[in-house]
Residue, then its C-alpha position, 0 to 999 in steps of 0.5 A: m739969406e735963409t728966406l731967399c727963394v728966387v732972384a730975378r734977372a741976377d747979374p754976376v755980382d748978385k750971384q757972387v753975393i749969394t754964393n758967398g752968403l751961403q758959404a758963410m752959413k756953412r752951406k755947400v753951393a752949386v752954381i749952374g750957368e752957361g755964359l761968361n758972366d757965370v765964370q766968377a761964380f763958378d770959381q767961388a762955388d763948391v761945384s759948378f755945372a755948365m750947359g753943353s751949349g754954353k760958352s767955351v769959357a764957362r765949360n772950361k771953368a765948370s766942374m761938370v758939363l751938362l751935355d744934354n742941357n737938362f737941369d735934372s742931370c744936376v740932381k742925378a750927378i749929385l745923387r750918383g756922387r753921394n752914392i759913391y760916398a755911401n758905398i765906400k762907407r758901407f764897404l768900410q763898415f762891412q770890412i771892419t765888422v768882419n775883421f773885428s769878428i775874426l780877430v776876436i774869435i782867433f784870440i778866443g780860440v788861442i786862449f781857450l783852445t790853444e789854437s786858432p779856429f781858422n787855418a790859413v786856407m780858411l782865412i784866405w777864403i774869408n778875405l776872398v769873399m770879403d774883398v771880391l764879392g763884397a766890393l762887387a755887391l756894394a760898388t754896384a748898389a743903386p743910389l737910394p732916392s733919399a740920398i738927395y735929401e741928406p746933408a752935404i759932405t763937408d771937410g770935417t765930416d767923418i766917413l764912419s759916424k757914431v751910429v755906424w760905429r755902434q752898428i759895427y760893435g753890435i754886429t761884431i758882438w752878434n757874430i762872435v756869439v754865433m761863432t763861439i756857439i758853433i765852435v763849442f757846441g757845433r758837433s752836437i747841434f749839427n750831429l757831426e760825428y768826428e773825434l778831435t785830433e792832436n793837430a787841428s790842422n789835420t783833417p779830423a778823423k771819424 
């Protein structure tokens, strides 16, 4: 099965055997057809494509219908589907990284400064930027051509892999270091002239 490239004049039984064989090898199978003899293969495949000019039975059984009867549309559909998965993964990575950074900074501020460096208004603005602007930026990201060569997503696939978690931890540590330096040495670094008040929630007096 691994060395099989082309099957000429395949009948419905051949399509079912090939589909079952590839699925037994833990492969994701997509079947493209247009006639009544493709319906059984459609039922067994992970995803099925029917030609727009094909039989109505095939169109009703298929996962997607190619209205332009173009095989290239199958590749575009797979690419767009994988891009949605990739954008969800990027958004989760962004959200978790920012939330981890803020939580740790608040924890450090409460311990060493006896109060949080962020007040309620600041946290609202941070969440607004995270949820609205971040979602818009990542949701409209165009798919990368290399996504078509990535392995198919299976039921046991984790959305956030070990590599992504390492990136989250690394960027979180970097954010914590930068924010800690700004909180402790920000007044001297940026030449800010103000005096600390008893209540940090009030506007600092000069």
